[in-house]
Structures are given as C-alpha cells and as structure tokens.
C-alpha positions as CSV (number, residue, x, y, z in Angstrom):
1,M,-3.8,70.4,-47.1
2,G,-2.0,73.3,-44.8
3,N,0.3,76.0,-46.8
4,A,3.6,75.1,-44.1
5,K,6.1,77.5,-45.0
6,K,9.7,76.4,-44.0
7,K,11.8,77.8,-42.3
8,K,15.8,76.6,-40.4
9,K,17.0,77.9,-37.0
10,I,19.8,80.2,-36.6
11,I,22.0,81.2,-34.3
12,L,23.7,84.9,-34.2
13,A,26.7,85.0,-32.1
14,C,27.9,88.7,-31.5
15,A,30.7,89.9,-33.9
16,D,33.1,91.3,-31.0
17,C,32.9,88.9,-28.8
18,S,31.9,86.0,-30.4
19,E,29.5,85.4,-27.7
20,R,25.9,83.4,-28.6
21,N,23.1,85.2,-27.9
22,Y,20.1,84.3,-29.0
23,S,18.3,82.1,-31.9
24,T,15.6,82.8,-34.5
25,E,14.8,81.5,-37.7
26,K,14.3,82.9,-41.3
27,G,13.3,81.2,-44.4
28,L,14.9,78.3,-46.7
29,N,14.5,80.9,-50.0
30,Q,17.2,83.2,-48.2
31,V,19.2,81.1,-47.2
32,N,22.6,81.9,-49.4
33,E,22.7,84.7,-47.8
34,R,23.9,85.6,-43.7
35,L,22.0,87.5,-41.6
36,E,23.3,90.6,-40.0
37,L,21.3,92.5,-37.0
38,K,22.3,94.6,-35.0
39,K,21.0,93.4,-31.2
40,Y,21.7,94.3,-27.3
41,C,25.1,91.7,-26.3
42,P,25.1,91.1,-22.3
43,R,28.1,90.5,-21.9
44,C,30.0,93.9,-24.2
45,T,27.0,95.0,-22.6
46,S,26.4,97.6,-26.2
47,H,24.3,97.6,-29.3
48,T,26.5,95.3,-31.3
49,V,26.5,93.8,-34.5
50,H,25.8,90.2,-34.2
51,R,26.1,87.8,-36.8
52,E,24.6,84.1,-38.5
53,T,27.0,81.2,-37.4
54,R,27.3,77.9,-39.1
C-alpha cells in the first residue's frame, strides 16, 4: 500500500476587501491554526494578507 498524505482543501480570502482569490491545500495535522499568507490581490491591486476562510 502507498503512503498517502491526507490534505484538506482551503480557500484564502483578502483581509482588506474579503474577496476569495486563492485556493490551496494543507495537511490535516495543521487544522488547529488558520493559514495566513501575503499574496497579491487583483481587486486591491497590492500585496495584502490573505487568511483561510471556513
């Protein structure tokens, strides 16, 4: 049998305008804390913090 890693699909939303721009995956062992990344938002036309939505 293969060593399958389980991942959860999440959506990232801009902290400033709340637009959902990106989707990514993270491991199930990291479910307790929300992911925050600094990414480009086309609506704000700048790099802003994007947070995981639920």
